KOLFI-309004 format. One record per residue (C-alpha): x negated, y, z. Coordinates in pm, whole numbers, padded with zeros to 5 digits, always signed. Layout:
BEGIN
XYZ/...
***
This chain:
BEGIN
-03546+11945-07685/-03615+12260-07484/-03626+12231-07106/-03693+12470-06820/-04047+12424-06687/-04026+12672-06399/-03838+12659-06072/-03761+12386-05824/-03789+12033-05963/-03454+11930-05816/-03290+12216-06007/-03461+12119-06333/-03385+11745-06330/-03001+11768-06351/-03034+12010-06644/-03283+11775-06814/-03058+11470-06771/-02753+11662-06889/-02931+11767-07209/-03059+11414-07259/-02702+11283-07236/-02577+11549-07477/-02849+11449-07723/-02740+11085-07698/-02372+11167-07746/-02451+11381-08049/-02704+11152-08221/-02619+10810-08072/-02985+10757-07990/-03226+10840-07708/-03495+11100-07764/-03822+10913-07700/-04193+10982-07664/-04472+10746-07772/-04709+10617-07505/-05080+10608-07595/-05165+10264-07735/-05470+10247-07510/-05236+10241-07208/-04961+10010-07336/-04928+09680-07150/-05194+09597-06898/-05137+09470-06547/-04844+09707-06491/-04692+09636-06835/-04661+09995-06959/-04399+10047-07233/-04476+10149-07591/-04211+10421-07582/-04027+10605-07308/-03737+10849-07310/-03815+11219-07317/-03638+11261-06983/-03851+10992-06815/-04172+11143-06952/-04081+11490-06823/-03990+11359-06477/-04321+11169-06454/-04510+11485-06552/-04326+11695-06296/-04373+11434-06022/-04744+11414-06100/-04772+11789-06055/-04593+11768-05720/-04810+11472-05617/-05135+11656-05686/-05013+11948-05473/-04904+11724-05184/-05201+11485-05181/-05469+11723-05317/-05560+11462-05581/-05415+11285-05883/-05219+10962-05861/-05443+10787-06113/-05184+10784-06391/-05347+11065-06590/-05695+11121-06728/-05802+11485-06708/-06022+11638-06979/-06194+11976-06989/-05907+12117-07194/-05657+12002-06929/-05862+12162-06653/-05878+12492-06843/-05503+12485-06908/-05424+12391-06549/-05269+12689-06375/-04943+12849-06283/-04751+12949-05973/-04913+12842-05646/-04701+12586-05459/-04722+12416-05123/-04610+12067-05032/-04700+11767-04818/-04669+11386-04852/-04342+11380-04656/-04174+11628-04888/-04315+11457-05196/-04177+11115-05102/-03829+11256-05051/-03859+11445-05379/-03978+11135-05569/-03694+10923-05431/-03424+11177-05518/-03566+11237-05866/-03601+10867-05938/-03250+10788-05817/-03109+11063-06042/-03282+10912-06344/-03177+10562-06237/-02810+10667-06235/-02857+10828-06577/-03015+10508-06715/-02728+10295-06577/-02485+10511-06773/-02691+10481-07094/-02722+10103-07054/-02345+10067-07007/-02283+10273-07321/-02534+10062-07513/-02373+09736-07398/-02028+09859-07498/-02154+09927-07851/-02417+09648-07868/-02676+09919-07930/-03014+09748-07908/-03235+10060-07970/-03071+10242-07679/-03120+09939-07454/-03491+09920-07539/-03527+10297-07481/-03371+10260-07136/-03600+09965-07067/-03904+10176-07157/-03791+10462-06932/-03733+10227-06639/-04075+10063-06691/-04252+10401-06697/-04090+10525-06375/-04151+10187-06211/-04524+10210-06283/-04538+10571-06169/-04373+10476-05841/-04617+10187-05806/-04908+10434-05809/-04735+10652-05550/-04667+10350-05329/-05038+10259-05329/-05139+10609-05216/-04871+10629-04947/-04972+10284-04820/-05333+10399-04792/-05221+10702-04591/-05087+10469-04320/-04735+10615-04290/-04515+10305-04259/-04183+10491-04279/-04266+10677-04600/-04411+10357-04745/-04093+10157-04683/-03874+10429-04835/-04085+10458-05150/-04119+10080-05171/-03741+10044-05169/-03716+10293-05457/-03982+10100-05650/-03789+09775-05600/-03473+09937-05738/-03658+10020-06059/-03806+09670-06075/-03456+09525-06048/-03333+09771-06312/-03609+09672-06556/-03536+09302-06508/-03163+09356-06552/-03204+09556-06874/-03447+09293-07006/-03185+09024-06942/-02923+09229-07127/-03157+09261-07427/-03204+08883-07421/-02828+08825-07397/-02765+09053-07693/-03018+08869-07911/-02884+08528-07807/-02527+08638-07882/-02624+08741-08234/-02816+08418-08293/-02554+08181-08156/-02237+08346-08287/-02342+08478-08626/-02630+08256-08737/-02638+07912-08575/-02263+07864-08533/-02173+07977-08886/-01962+07694-09029/-02066+07779-09384/-02426+07732-09289/-02386+07377-09148/-02332+07136-09437/-02476+06862-09216/-02144+06839-09025/-01941+06763-09338/-01851+06429-09495/-01947+06540-09843/-02123+06302-10080/-02305+06586-10254/-02680+06535-10271/-02845+06840-10116/-03158+06981-10273/-03231+07235-09996/-03194+07255-09623/-02926+07409-09403/-02898+07789-09448/-02846+07848-09075/-03195+07712-08997/-03344+07947-09253/-03145+08239-09108/-03259+08147-08755/-03624+08144-08869/-03594+08482-09038/-03418+08642-08739/-03672+08502-08492/-03961+08641-08696/-03801+08983-08734/-03696+09009-08370/-04044+08907-08254/-04198+09187-08458/-03938+09431-08328/-03988+09327-07965/-04365+09354-08000/-04323+09713-08131/-04057+09845-07891/-04059+09660-07557/-04334+09641-07290/-04557+09346-07393/-04496+09109-07104/-04124+09177-07103/-04116+09128-07481/-04285+08790-07441/-04034+08679-07178/-03738+08793-07390/-03869+08608-07694/-03932+08296-07484/-03571+08307-07368/-03447+08348-07725/-03650+08051-07848/-03547+07831-07557/-03175+07910-07573/-03140+07874-07949/-03342+07553-07948/-03088+07411-07703/-02811+07464-07959/-03016+07311-08239/-03125+07010-08031/-02771+06926-07921/-02637+06971-08273/-02885+06750-08452/-02922+06482-08186/-02546+06435-08149/-02441+06462-08513/-02315+06150-08689/-02434+06167-09047/-02354+05977-09364/-02608+05818-09596/-02601+06137-09801/-02647+06383-09512/-02909+06179-09324/-03182+06314-09550/-03052+06666-09486/-03068+06602-09110/-03428+06480-09134/-03522+06774-09354/-03365+07023-09110/-03538+06869-08809/-03875+06884-08983/-03808+07248-09076/-03717+07329-08715/-04029+07161-08574/-04252+07342-08822/-04083+07673-08734/-04125+07617-08360/-04492+07535-08412/-04529+07885-08563/-04320+08059-08294/-04437+07876-07983/-04788+08035-07959/-04623+08374-07895/-04487+08258-07558/-04785+08048-07445/-05062+08169-07216/-05336+07925-07322/-05408+07654-07574/-05313+07395-07312/-04958+07530-07314/-04942+07505-07691/-05061+07144-07704/-04845+07039-07409/-05133+06970-07172/-05148+07065-06803/-04769+07058-06767/-04776+07169-06401/-04902+07515-06497/-04661+07573-06786/-04378+07825-06758/-04023+07695-06757/-03953+07817-07109/-04265+07655-07257/-04191+07329-07078/-03829+07329-07197/-03926+07405-07558/-04169+07113-07561/-03904+06880-07415/-03642+06980-07674/-03885+06953-07964/-03990+06610-07840/-03624+06507-07841/-03583+06634-08197/-03899+06444-08293/-03756+06118-08154/-03428+06182-08335/-03624+06235-08658/-03818+05911-08614/-03540+05677-08496/-03286+05798-08750/-03522+05832-09040/-03744+05526-09018/-03655+05218-09222/-03498+04929-09036/-03797+04697-09060/-04028+04953-08890/-03792+04970-08593/-03741+04594-08575/-04114+04531-08598/-04185+04769-08308/-03898+04670-08077/-03888+04295-08126/-04139+04264-07844/-03969+04291-07505/-04247+04493-07343/-04166+04800-07135/-04284+05116-07311/-04548+05315-07124/-04483+05686-07129/-04809+05890-07140/-04725+06229-06994/-05070+06390-06996/-05174+06379-07363/-05061+06630-07630/-04693+06613-07724/-04643+06398-08036/-04407+06646-08203/-04684+06908-08208/-04954+06672-08332/-04714+06555-08604/-04649+06905-08743/-05014+07014-08696/-05217+06759-08893/-05495+07011-08957/-05542+07066-08586/-05529+06703-08471/-05714+06419-08639/-05496+06158-08463/-05122+06152-08419/-05167+06037-08061/-05470+05994-07841/-05396+05878-07481/-05756+05956-07380/-05692+06330-07419/-05585+06461-07079/-05703+06823-07109/-05852+07062-07363/-06199+06942-07255/-06123+06611-07427/-06033+06773-07759/-06277+06809-08046/-06430+07150-08118/-06197+07257-08397/-05884+07159-08202/-05988+07313-07871/-06095+07636-08040/-05797+07635-08275/-05519+07610-08015/-05671+07883-07796/-05739+08111-08092/-05386+08067-08231/-05237+08156-07892/-05470+08455-07853/-05375+08610-08187/-05001+08552-08133/-04982+08754-07808/-04806+09094-07796/-05121+09239-07635/-05485+09127-07617/-05560+08875-07344/-05910+08968-07228/-05972+08647-07034/-05869+08437-07333/-06094+08640-07567/-06395+08564-07348/-06294+08198-07323/-06261+08160-07700/-06597+08330-07761/-06791+08132-07502/-06633+07784-07519/-06804+07487-07684/-07154+07637-07658/-07041+07969-07812/-06940+07796-08135/-06710+08076-08252/-06947+08354-08140/-07230+08198-08340/-07005+08167-08644/-06896+08530-08623/-07240+08673-08542/-07415+08496-08830/-07162+08634-09077/-07149+08983-08922/-07527+09037-08906/-07582+08893-09252/-07304+09091-09422/-07291+09414-09220/-07376+09751-09368/-07749+09792-09438/-07732+10165-09364/-07725+10175-08986/-07469+10428-08866/-07500+10638-08555/-07428+10372-08290/-07464+10543-07948/-07639+10348-07674/-07342+10400-07441/-07125+10176-07659/-06844+10430-07712/-06826+10383-08086/-06466+10471-08163/-06512+10846-08156/-06864+10980-08151/-06744+11333-08227/-06476+11488-08004/-06493+11177-07790/-06295+11322-07501/-06014+11460-07715/-05668+11322-07643/-05422+11180-07895/-05056+11282-07917/-04945+10983-07707/-04833+11015-07346/-05085+10915-07075/-05377+10917-07322/-05707+10805-07167/-05918+11013-07412/-06164+10730-07477/-06136+10766-07855/-05991+10419-07918/-05633+10543-07966/-05744+10786-08240/-05951+10528-08426/-05802+10456-08770/-06013+10155-08860/-06313+10111-09085/-06264+10167-09456/-06599+10008-09534/-06600+09630-09459/-06972+09650-09383/-06907+09905-09109/-06636+09684-08958/-06869+09386-08951/-07144+09601-08796/-06907+09717-08523/-06809+09357-08453/-07175+09249-08439/-07247+09511-08173/-06941+09420-07965/-07015+09047-07981/-07376+09110-07880/-07265+09316-07580/-07027+09045-07457/-07278+08764-07510/-07560+08956-07342/-07333+09048-07050/-07186+08709-06960/-07394+08457-07156/-07686+08253-07028/-08034+08273-07178/-07974+07954-07375/-07644+08085-07513/-07799+08416-07615/-08087+08238-07786/-07854+08004-07978/-07627+08287-08094/-07788+08630-08128/-08149+08524-08180/-08050+08249-08421/-07828+08490-08620/-08108+08747-08639/-08366+08493-08752/-08157+08358-09040/-08014+08697-09141/-08285+08760-09400/-08337+09114-09269/-08625+09297-09105/-08428+09296-08782/-08720+09354-08543/-08845+09682-08696/-08618+09884-08464/-08808+09749-08162/-09144+09898-08259/-09274+10171-08028/-09272+10416-08317/-08892+10380-08345/-08797+10511-08000/-08675+10839-08153/-08458+10675-08421/-08089+10699-08334/-07978+10513-08647/-08027+10179-08476/-07859+09849-08570/-07536+09783-08380/-07660+09467-08207/-07938+09673-08046/-07690+09943-07944/-07473+09671-07790/-07758+09558-07566/-07855+09915-07475/-07495+09981-07368/-07537+09734-07079/-07763+09985-06902/-07468+10222-06874/-07525+10545-06681/-07812+10421-06464/-08073+10654-06619/-07855+10965-06647/-08030+11122-06349/-08370+11141-06523/-08333+11439-06769/-08272+11715-06511/-08556+11583-06295/-08804+11596-06583/-08690+11941-06697/-08713+12073-06343/-09067+11934-06316/-09174+12118-06632/-09011+12438-06511/-09206+12400-06187/-09534+12393-06374/-09597+12023-06434/-09793+11929-06744/-09641+11699-07003/-09878+11422-06889/-09749+11457-06534/-09392+11469-06662/-09435+11141-06848/-09582+10984-06536/-09280+11106-06343/-09052+10956-06609/-09218+10615-06576/-09188+10642-06199/-08815+10716-06228/-08765+10418-06458/-08963+10197-06221/-08755+10302-05921/-08437+10231-06122/-08530+09872-06208/-08334+09734-05913/-08022+09899-06055/-08069+09764-06408/-07828+09471-06466/-08003+09135-06457/-07832+09025-06777/-07996+09318-06957/-08339+09202-06835/-08261+08845-06948/-08152+08965-07292/-08475+09161-07334/-08678+08858-07228/-08507+08632-07483/-08550+08884-07766/-08916+08937-07673/-08975+08564-07715/-08830+08582-08068/-09017+08897-08172/-09247+08871-08479/-09619+08924-08417/-09645+09247-08619/-09396+09434-08397/-09544+09628-08104/-09288+09758-07851/-09380+10010-07582/-09635+09844-07353/-09577+09517-07537/-09246+09480-07351/-08902+09484-07512/-08752+09571-07173/-08963+09887-07142/-08899+09972-07508/-08523+09963-07449/-08538+10154-07121/-08747+10426-07285/-08498+10436-07574/-08206+10480-07335/-08396+10752-07148/-08470+10928-07478/-08101+10928-07570/-07998+11051-07225/-08241+11342-07261/-08102+11424-07606/-07745+11423-07474/-07843+11639-07178/-08024+11885-07409/-07718+11910-07633/-07489+11982-07337/-07732+12246-07203/-07757+12409-07547/-07378+12443-07561/-07377+12606-07216/-07657+12843-07315/-07480+12943-07636/-07154+12997-07450/-07327+13217-07192/-07502+13415-07465/-07174+13466-07651/-06999+13588-07337/-07285+13825-07267/-07253+13966-07620/-06876+13997-07600/-06815+13713-07845/-06651+13455-07620/-06349+13424-07852/-06569+13294-08137/-06751+13026-07942/-06536+12738-08063/-06544+12851-08426/-06920+12823-08462/-07139+12518-08481/-07428+12580-08246/-07746+12383-08291/-08050+12398-08065/-08308+12634-08211/-08628+12467-08329/-08890+12493-08059/-09252+12597-08093/-09460+12450-07818/-09788+12618-07729/-10047+12378-07605/-10395+12487-07515/-10671+12228-07520/-11045+12247-07578/-11023+12608-07694/-10776+12538-07973/-10407+12617-08021/-10193+12345-08176/-09829+12240-08199/-09821+11917-08006/-09660+11796-07688/-09921+11541-07601/-10125+11742-07353/-09945+12029-07179/-09644+12250-07221/-09569+12600-07104/-09207+12583-06989/-09194+12907-06792/-09044+13104-07084/-08838+12828-07250/-08474+12735-07208/-08372+12411-07038/-08251+12262-07367/-08581+12340-07541/-08777+12187-07255/-08560+11874-07268/-08623+11835-07642/-08996+11877-07586/-08988+11610-07313/-08795+11377-07546/-09056+11430-07816/-09336+11352-07573/-09154+11038-07462/-09180+10900-07817/-09560+10889-07784/-09583+10773-07423/-09775+10457-07520/-10037+10626-07738/-10407+10700-07666/-10402+10487-07346/-10272+10780-07145/-10031+10581-06922/-10155+10227-06974/-10199+10144-06604/-09858+10285-06506/-09690+10094-06787/-09860+09770-06680/-09748+09816-06320/-09392+09884-06434/-09386+09570-06649/-09527+09360-06363/-09258+09493-06132/-08990+09409-06386/-09116+09050-06412/-09078+08981-06040/-08834+08701-05974/-08499+08801-05833/-08328+08566-05587/-07951+08594-05587/-07751+08524-05275/-07562+08195-05269/-07244+08383-05182/-07175+08568-05503/-06898+08588-05754/-06793+08786-06057/-06758+09098-05846/-07138+09105-05805/-07185+09162-06176/-07096+09482-06361/-06767+09482-06545/-06806+09509-06922/-06594+09759-07104/-06266+09644-07255/-06366+09861-07551/-06595+09588-07685/-06326+09324-07640/-06086+09547-07833/-06339+09557-08119/-06371+09178-08112/-05993+09129-08091/-05933+09344-08398/-06214+09161-08578/-06055+08824-08496/-05717+08943-08623/-05865+09085-08943/-06065+08772-09025/-05839+08509-08867/-05775+08320-09190/-06146+08300-09269/-06208+08165-08917/-05929+07906-08953/-06079+07785-09280/-06427+07766-09129/-06289+07561-08841/-06095+07344-09087/-05752+07401-08933/-05577+07575-09225/-05493+07475-09580/-05636+07673-09869/-05293+07735-10025/-05169+08088-10104/-05501+08262-10044/-05358+08587-10182/-05099+08609-09901/-05229+08747-09571/-05042+08619-09267/-05100+08955-09093/-04890+09134-09358/-04646+08878-09492/-04375+09013-09729/-04016+08962-09616/-03920+08744-09913/-04224+08524-09855/-04131+08480-09487/-03774+08393-09584/-03876+08093-09792/-04198+07984-09620/-04296+07852-09278/-04645+07987-09235/-04797+07916-09575/-04584+07612-09653/-04244+07627-09826/-03921+07519-09662/-03772+07171-09723/-04095+06977-09754/-03912+06656-09663/-03674+06689-09958/-03970+06784-10179/-04165+06474-10062/-04458+06702-09976/-04498+06610-09608/-04678+06277-09542/-04479+06061-09299/-04648+05744-09160/-04326+05586-09032/-04489+05285-08868/-04721+05503-08661/-04441+05749-08579/-04217+05473-08445/-04500+05345-08228/-04571+05691-08085/-04200+05770-08032/-04157+05441-07847/-04440+05529-07609/-04268+05859-07523/-03912+05717-07492/-03737+05532-07219/-03488+05263-07313/-03196+05505-07284/-03375+05761-07501/-03416+05506-07777/-03056+05378-07750/-02903+05725-07800/-03067+05775-08137/-03055+05418-08264/-02680+05390-08206/-02622+05704-08415/-02793+05560-08720/-02557+05527-09014/-02637+05160-09078/-02587+05069-08710/-02256+05256-08675/-02117+05117-08999/-02249+04763-08963/-01905+04600-08934/-01715+04825-09175/-01959+04814-09464/-02030+04445-09440/-02398+04513-09489/-02553+04306-09215/-02880+04123-09185/-03074+03954-08911/-03292+04257-08835/-02990+04481-08801/-02806+04234-08576/-03110+04197-08350/-03147+04572-08328/-02777+04618-08245/-02785+04355-07973/-03098+04508-07830/-02961+04860-07801/-02587+04807-07757/-02436+05019-07481/-02313+04874-07150/-01946+04918-07247/-01999+04727-07570/-02166+04445-07379/-01867+04412-07142/-01618+04403-07429/
***
């Protein structure tokens, strides 16, 4: 769609919205733009797609904002290409004008979205509704950024006006989300669950059914498909809330239907089969709306959302219906002949979930379990991991929890496998940890709001060894950043020792120059961050000023020494632990792993600085020669340097003694300094300085008693993204290692399940396991557990709907157990009669 980019923004917006409406009327769809996947979700819940009109308005408002506030709003990441392309007609503005402009523009789009939503509701057009939802979410987040800046400026009037506009978009987003939920619920209730042809359980037929009710199967298929669609089209948090509403509302219909249906002897088995199918389906769907493993198991009820709490309550009611209407008479009589009052344990895991998850729970009920701390390792890890992998977006806090809980059990499992099976040919793993895009790292993708960190353009590893290597580095970074010394020793060091590889060779002082380092080492080096970036220009300037290479190396050690207070303490701890594990034949710089790693980081910073300087020098030379237009079409490499060193009357090519930098370029000097750094611990030239630096590093550091997480450096979400993808890719292997998944259907991956397989299977188990006699049912234990969770009224409702109880007088089949049970649970009205 072509739009006018010049002129006043208030003249352009009506034309843009008019063309957007014409496009919708012509094609019955909304023209949309994809948002960069590195931005989607997050604290502000960015959408996956937004309408073309919303994207253009955000771009135009950002341009006006930068003119009015003389800075960006924070929504966009600027690259060198953007800065070069930035230009145009000079404009003037101020915050007052911008706020009025933003409000008018936003209100115009809001009116346009209202019209689109009304059209979509009239035609039950779900794609148009989701497009409008994405547009509203994008403008809402844009306004949120503007509100923060205006609030910081201290203008209360402008703040209140912009805040009111932001609230209108928040209300709009919520309203559209509710309409999407209503549309899904209407389809489920009217066309799937209420279909009379799909409810043979309501009939009085004497036909023996060999399969379950079709409506349950249709509900399962629709819920799976809609979840995938919501995850791909709607902002993640909103998608989760919509799906939670769908599950809760449809489960209400199913619970009422099956708990209040009077069945015959023939259809009772069908009822039990359907209830078991429903419970197994909910166990697969519920993790998608939970926040933690406690929510999934039914623990810590006070912190559960309303939808999660309601789903558990309804499933528990279906579970009691299953037990009381399916158990043989003697099991019920045996349990209820005692007149004791049942105790209802409200703090242990819900029995319906333990019943349908026998691989997760060793016991059907355990009153001693009051929180996830009381669960065994496989169960505690399993419930949290299942919830983590079912979310519409990665939950960073839950990733860290899963990796670190139970003495880093999962981290140890993953690290041992990754280090043992990763690629033997170490790739180029940069020490800064940005591994997604080593080349053209700051190039943007085609998505809107791209952060240019390389992650969004990463297509995945073709080689499994490379993927495992990437995961090993990311796990090492997270463990070294937030783990204790004991945890690092029991995970990383243990995995290295049993890997069967010469893992310590990269820590020898002769390997400082080698950039093909193992990923676990690169993960630790990444903790240093940008602390030593200031060193290269200082060293080059010293050489240009006439300093010898010996003096330059002394200056380098002095710079490192003065930076020790800035080096993260967790990096020092990691180096200390690794040094204690180091084999005797490995000699790091100065005998210290900490100094070895700091020198390695310094070496890489010098190399990066030299490369950047070489590009500048080549560009300047090309411009001087009139060849500026060919700069980007050539691959420039630093020219090999020849260093003249004069010592003891001889001329040699070595950097060990002195270097004449008066006639050399900055990039050549930097490369010479980097080369000299590789031999800094040879011939006892800097022994005393190295010893003093190591002694200073070993000084004890006393932390203040008033500290929190904000005192420690934040670790990049990039590494968590690597770990999250690794967990998703190898989830089934992890489940098998933990012992919480059956070994059936190994050829079917749950990440890419075919539609036909999903239609006839719940997870990896087929439908109708009750009718197939494939699901073990310990009726005596089930009755005991159901009794503990039921009040007297809860038991009476289901017992009185049993076929043998209802038909006791008409069939003539009566025995002592049945009469006792009837007298025990007869209703008040029956007692009066």
